[in-house]
KEKOLDREN-560216 format. One record per residue (C-alpha): residue in three letters; y, x, z. Coordinates in steps of 0.05 Angstrom, whole numbers, plus 5000, padded with zeros to 4 digits. Example, Ala and Ser with C-alpha at 12.3 -4.5 7.8 and 13.67 -1.06 7.14 Angstrom:
2
ALA491052465156
SER497952735143
This chain:
145
MET580576441590
ASN583476261657
LEU590576021667
GLU592776641705
SER590677091646
ALA593876621596
ILE600476641634
GLU600277401640
ILE598777491566
SER604377011545
ALA609277341593
SER607778031565
GLY608877751495
LEU615477461515
SER617778121545
ALA615478521483
GLU618878041434
ARG625278041475
THR625478801470
ARG624078741395
LEU629878251388
ASP634478731425
VAL632579331383
THR633278941318
ALA640078681339
SER642179391355
ASN639879611286
LEU643979061253
ALA650079201296
ASN649979931273
VAL648779821199
ASN655580141183
THR655680681237
THR656381331199
LYS657481801257
MET654181821325
ALA655282341381
ASP650682831345
GLY654882781281
LEU649482401243
PRO649281671224
TYR645781161268
ARG638281221259
ARG634380571256
LYS629880461316
THR622880181317
LEU617979981372
ILE610980201388
PHE606679641416
GLN600179741454
ALA594879241474
THR592479321545
PRO587178911583
VAL589478411635
ASP588578721704
GLY584578461762
PHE578278051772
GLN580477481727
GLY581477951669
GLN574778281680
LEU571277611685
ALA574377361620
SER572778021586
ALA565577981609
MET565177281578
GLY567477571511
GLU574477291513
ASP580477661487
THR584577871547
ASP589478371519
LYS596778341535
VAL602078711496
ASN606779251521
VAL612379631489
VAL610280361496
ASP616380681466
ILE622580581423
VAL622681121370
PRO627481321314
ASP625381141243
GLY624181801206
SER626281541137
ASN632081871101
PHE639281661108
LYS642681321050
LYS647681741010
VAL653681370982
TYR659481640942
ASP665781470981
PRO670882040977
GLY676081661018
ASN671481591078
PRO673282071135
ASP665882231142
ALA665182451069
ASP662883151054
ASN666283621003
ASN662883240946
GLY665282560971
MET658282360995
VAL657481971060
LEU650981921098
GLU649681201120
PRO644480921168
ASN637380831143
ILE637780081155
ASP636079531106
PRO639778911132
ILE635178431095
ASN629078751126
GLU632378731195
MET633977991187
ALA626677861169
ASN624578251231
LEU629477851273
GLU626577191247
ASP619377431258
ALA620977661330
SER624477001344
ARG618476591320
SER613677031359
TYR617976941421
GLU617876181411
ALA610276181403
ASN609376571467
LEU614076101503
ALA610075501478
ALA603575811501
LEU606675951569
GLN609175241575
THR602174971557
ALA598975411610
LYS604075161661
ASN602774441642
LEU595274541649
ALA596274861718
LEU600574271741
LYS595473771714
SER589874131750
ILE593774091815
GLN594973341805
ILE587573221792
ALA585473641852
SER590173271898
VAL587472581881
């Protein structure tokens, strides 16, 4: 794989993981939001990722040599279709006639695990980008001697 492709792949990973961190943080921030503008609780959001080939001649060359040249893109941010939680809380202003309150379909422990996973993936992409940058700088040093 050439340095240009490596940098492009790492940069796409950084962007995708940053979006994942933002969405997960939004989910955690709304864990107690029982009423949105539509009258329903906050609905957990998830991402759809897609692998796409690196563009241009360098990507085609690497692909022809059998190298993995896919970068990652966030295609969409979609609502999680799982059911809301029902909690008995008759004193809550959002309670129905039976005292039941619909709460967001968010599991804070799962979201914290997602946050940690996204953070580590972001760090890994950053390390790969830094390595590619160092290789490019070293190549320039060698070529200028």
